[in-house]
N, C-alpha and C positions, 0 to 999 in steps of 0.2 A: 426337905417341905414333903408335909404328907400329901398321898395320893399321886406321888412323878416318881418311875423308876424305883419301884423296890427290889435289891436286891435276890437273887436267885442262887444260896448257895451248893445243893445239892443237884446231883444230876437229872433225877426224875424229874424236880420242880422244875430246872431250867428247861428239858423238852416238853412241860407243859406250858411253860410262859412263851414258848417260843409257836407251840400250838397254839396258843388263845391270841398271840400277837398276829400270826399270819393266817385265822380264820376270817378274820371281818375283811382285811386286805383283801384274800382271795374273793371274799363274795363282791366288793368293790371291783376287781381287775375283770370277773368276770360279767357284772353289769356294764362296765367301760364298752366290752367288748360287743354288747346285744346292739350300741349305737349304729355300729357298723352294719351290723346285719341288717337292722331294721333299715337302713339306707338304701342296701343293695334290694331288699324285695319292694322298696315304693319306686324307685325308678323302675325300676324292670316292670312296675305295671305302667308307667308314665310313657317311656319310649327310647326307643335303643341311645338316642344322643344323649339322654339326661342318664342312661347306666354307662354310658361311657366315658361320660363326665366324672361321674363318681368316679369311676374305675380309675382314672387318671388322675383325677384332682385329689379321690382322697390319698394315694401313694407318696403325693410330693407333701401334701401337710402331714402326714402322720411321720414322713420323716425329720423335716424342719422341727413339728413338735415335739417328738420324744427326746432330738437332739437336745433342742432347750431345755427341756425337761431331764434330763441328764446333767446338764450343767450344775443346774440348781438343785440337784441333788447331794451335789459336795454339801448343801446345807447340814444334812441328815449325819453324818460323822462329824461335822461341827458342834451342832448341839447335844449330839450324843454323849460324846465328851465330856462338854458343860454339866449336863446330869449327872454323868457318873459320877464326876469331881467335884456335888455338890456346889458349882459357881452356874447358880441361879440368877445371879444380875448380872453376867454376861448373854444371856437368852435374849433378851430385848434387841440389842446392837446386832446379834447376831442374824436373827430373824428379819430387822430392817432393811440391811445391807442384802441379806435375800431376797426381798422386794424390787430394793434399788437394781439388783442383777436382774431380774425379771422385767423391769421396764425396757432396758437396756436391749435384752434378747429379744421381748417383742418388739421392739421398733426395727431391729435385721431380720428379724423372722417374717415381720408383717410385709416387710420390703421383697423381699423374695418371692411369698405368695402374690403379691399384689400384680410381680413383671415376670410371668411365667413361658412368656414367648419361645424363649430357648427352649424349655421341656416341652415343650408343642412341636416345635420343628424336628425334633428328634424323635419323637412319638409319630410324625406323618399321619398326622390326622387328618381328617377334611375341614372344610372351614365352618361348617356348621356343631361340628363337635368342638372346635377350638373355641368359637366365642362362649361355647355352653360352659366348659370347664373355665375358661377367663373369669366370666361371674361367679361361677361356684368357689371359686378361690378365691376372687376379690370378698366375697362373703366370709369364707372359712380365715380369713387375714383378721377378719374382728373376733374371732374367738379364740385367737392366741393370746393375748394378754390374760383371760380369763383363766384360760385353762393353764396358763404358769404359773399365775397368781396361787391358785385351786394345788396344784403339784407343789408349791413353797411350803404352803398351809399343811398339806398333809403331809411332807418331810420332817416339819417340824411337830405335828401330831405322832408319828411315829417314834421321833425321837425322845419326844414324852412317854414313850410308852401306853398311847391313847389311842387305837386306832379306829376304834368303832366309830367315831364319829365317819369316818371317810367310807365304811359299809352304808349307811345311813344317807349320807349324802351322794354317792353312786347309786343307790336303788332309785334315790328320789332322782334324780339326772336322769335315768334311764327310764321311768314310769314317766316322765316329763316328755319328753323327745318321743315316747310311741303315740302319745297324744298328741303333741304338737308338729311333730314333722309330716306326718300325713295331712294334717289339715292344710298347712302352707303350699306341701307341695301339690295335694288335688284340688285347693282352693274351697274345703268347706266352711260354712258359717259366713257365706257372703265374704270370705278373705281370698285375695287372688290367686290363682293357680301357679306356684312359681315351679314347679316342678326339683331338679336337682338342687337348686338355688333355696328351696324351702327348706331343706333338708339340711341344708350349709347355716342358713337362718336360725333356723331351731339349734341348733351346736351352738351357735352365738349367744343367743338367748340362754342355753341353761348353761352355760361354762361362764358367762356370766354372774349367775345367781349363784351359781358354785362359788367363785373368788368372794362374795360377797357374804356368804353364808358363813366361809369356815373363815373368813375375816373376822366376823360379828360374834361367831362361837371363843378364836379363840380370843377375843378382847374383852368378853361376859362368863364367859364358863369360871365355874369355884376357882379351878385351880390355874387356869390361863391368867385370870384377872387379878391373882393372887402375882404372878409372873410381872405382869405389867406389858406383856409386848409388844403391845401397840402407842403406850405415854410415852412422853417423852420424846418425841420423834427427831430421830437423827439425819443429818445430810447423808450422800454418800461419803464413806472414809474410804478412803484408797487402801490402806493395810488392811481391811477386814475383808474388802474386795475382791483384794491379790489372793486370800485366805480361800476364800469361795472360789475362785480362777484355778487356782491351784489344784484344787481337789475336783472341782466341776467338768474341765475342760476337758482331761481324756476321760471321765467318764461318760460325757455328752458323745466324745471320739468313738468310743468304745460302744454305744449304743448305736453309734451310725455306720461302726461297720457292721455289727450284727444286722441291723435291718438291711443297708444296700446290698451282703449278701444275699440273702432271701430273694432282693428283690431281682437282683442280676442274673442268680440262676433262673429265674422266672423266663427272661430273657434268653440267656443260653438256650435254653431246652426247646426254645422255639422251634427251629429246624429239625427235631426230631416227630414234628405232628402233633395233631389237636388231640389224641388219646394219649399222647405222653404229656404235653400240656396240661390235660384235664387230669390225668393221675398224681403230675406232680402238684397240681393247687388244690386237690381233695386230702393229699397226704401233707402236706404245709399246716391246712385248717385243723388236723386232727394234731398234729405237734403241736401248732400254736395254742390249742383249745389247753392242750396238756401240761404245755411250759408253764400255764397260771400257775398251778400246783407248788412246783419250784420256785419258782418266779417270789411264791407270797412268801415261803418258807427262810428266800434268802433274805428278801426285805426285811423280814423279823430278826435274822441274826445279824444283818448288818447292826441295827440299832441296838440290839442287847450285844452284841462285841464291844458296840463304841460306847456302851454306857460302861460296861467292866473296865474297861481301855483304861475310859476317863476316872474309874476309881481307885486305876492301880492295881485291879485285882487279879493277876495274871492267873491265876487259878480259874476262876470262872471266864476269864477271856478263852482258856482252851477249852475248858467244858462246853461253852457255848457252842462254840467252832464246830467242834465235835459231835454234839448234838443236833446241829442244825447240818451238816454232812450226814450223816445216820439217817436222820428223820426224812430228809429230802431224797436219800438215794433208796431208802425204805421204798418210800411214796412211788419214788417213780419206777421200781423196778413192778409195784402191783399193776400200777397203769401200766406199765408195757405188757405184761402177763395179760392185761383185762382184752386191751387191743388185739394180742394175738389169737386168745380163743375168741374173741366178739369180732373180728373183722369181717367174717362174713357177713353177719346181719348188717354191720354199721356200712361197710360199701354199697351192699346191695341197696340203702336205705338214701344211703348219700346220693347215688348216681344211676340213673337209669340205661346209660351206653355200657355196652357187654366190653367195648374195644379198653374204654377207661377202666372199667373194672376188673380185666382179666391182669392191665400193668400193674393197677395199683394191689392187688391180688400176690402178686410177685414181690412185691418191696415190701409186705407188711414185717417181715420177719429187721428189716433194716431201722424201719420206725419203733418198732418195741426198742431196739439197741441204743436208739439214738435218745430214749428220755433219760438212761439211767447216764448217760455218759452227760448231757446236757443238765440235768439236773447236777451234776458231782461240779459243773465247770462253773455253774453258776453261781451255787451257793458259795465253794471257795472264794469266786471272784468278790462277790459282795461282803464276805467277813475280811478280806483284806482291807476293800476300803473300807470298812469301820473302824478299821487300825489308822485309816487315812493316807493307806497304801495305794494311788490310783496309778500311776504313770506305769508301774512295768505291768500289771493287768491290762491296759490299752495296748501294749507294744504286744504281749500274749495272744489279745486276740486279734491283734494287726496279722500276725504271722501265721495264725491257726486258721481263721477262718478268712482270709484274703489269700495267701498263701496255700495252705493244704485245702481246703474248701471249697474256694474257688476255680485256683488254678490247678490244682490237682483233680477237681472233680470234671471240669474240663478235657482234661489229658483223659482219662479212667472212661470218660463219656465217649469221646470221639477217637482216641488214640489206642487206648488200650497201654499195655507191658508187654510189647512183646519179647523181648528179652526174658520174660518170665513166663511166657506162653499164655497172658490174659489179652483175652479179644477186648475192643470196645465194647465198655458195659450199659453204654445207653444210659436212661434215665438213673440207673442205679449206681454207676458210678459217680454220679454226685451227691446219693446220698451216704454210699459208703465212706467217700471224701468225707461227708457231714460229720460221719460217726468218729471217722479217724479225727478230723479236727477238732471236735468237741472233746475226746480222749485225752490228745495232747495236752490240752487247755487244762485241763481238768488237771493232769499228771505235774502240769507244770505251776499252777496255783495251788496244789494241794503243796507239793514241794517245798514251796517260795513261803506258803502262810506256817510250815513245819518250821524253815528256817529261822522264818522273825519271830516268832514264839523262843524257839532256842536260844536267840540271844540278846532277848530280856528275862533276863533273872526275877522272880516274885517281886522283890522287894523295889525294884527300877521301874519309873514310868516309861510311857509312851512314847517315845520320839517320832515326829514327823517325818515321813520317809515316802517321797514320790521316786 
């Protein structure tokens, strides 16, 4: 079929293909991040109660949403294999079963968001903040179905090698949220002033629009219309849903492990004082923003590896995985170097408190190293997912991030390694363990990827392995 998944035989053209695929994804990811920043800025001007509600509620929503989005991401390698093998007739069933899975996950996730009392008890917040958080999450529960449908549509567009629409949708969503969220929060144009709930309502409205527009695009655009992704609608099919879950559940759990690791570190460093907490938040924001670059490259690598594997073109699988690793790690090294060279103006512009600045200045070297390790493990893991290998990456993430990163970080932070003459490291201990955990994951993923490629001669197709 014309317009879908062109072959990329030469290494240079593969690098260019990854860059072309990753650029609109990066823009879409950054646009998505901007909505959270907007909500924080708005609610900070409404009241401390609203700001606290967003701080507590957004964390739970992001955990539930990203776990669900990870599960539906199982669609991308399945669809990419079909595209590479030119099995275009299989794509409608794959996409429609992904939408059925969205419905199931949206119901489960919305129930979690609608009943947050367990989280509020753990957080020990006051009754006013608890009530506002409860209302905020109740509205965000309405955003979850649209978000998951949009993510599923995005997975199909990635598999088809057509991610530019995601960029336009992401930018449109950010622009709409910048206008609608303050109008609902502050009560502009005669609207009721809803505070944090207004921000949630804006998210719900915009994600619903994203879902509708992405589905219309997949139904009506020239290439997608030829595929008939939404024609001849099928009911739930157990075999296809099981295939989605087999790949998607480990991806969702991996996402949860990564998300929970950062969230728990934020709780575990609370005993170090406000300066350490502030510095950790600042450095985490830097790392999260920089992470968008390797994440975008990794998503592109997953799709292109999946297409090559579906075509049984193992030379292209190897070249694509290697090109993705080299491109991502090279960019991560440049980002780390830039952080190191510009850390003084960046930190001074980000936080006024001299105590927080002092702590952050002492950890910049670790953050720079973390970029390379995190890029390597992210891209290698996504390349494995492109080969439909998802369970082993999940297990590696559990051992690396919860074992080495969390447990090891706590030990280095509060206990140190007395037998080696290493005193308690404070906040630095968590970031030292973070570099070690990402490096361990990168080594294990790269070894697993190389072993997988060696076991499959060029003439043999990919076998699903979990």
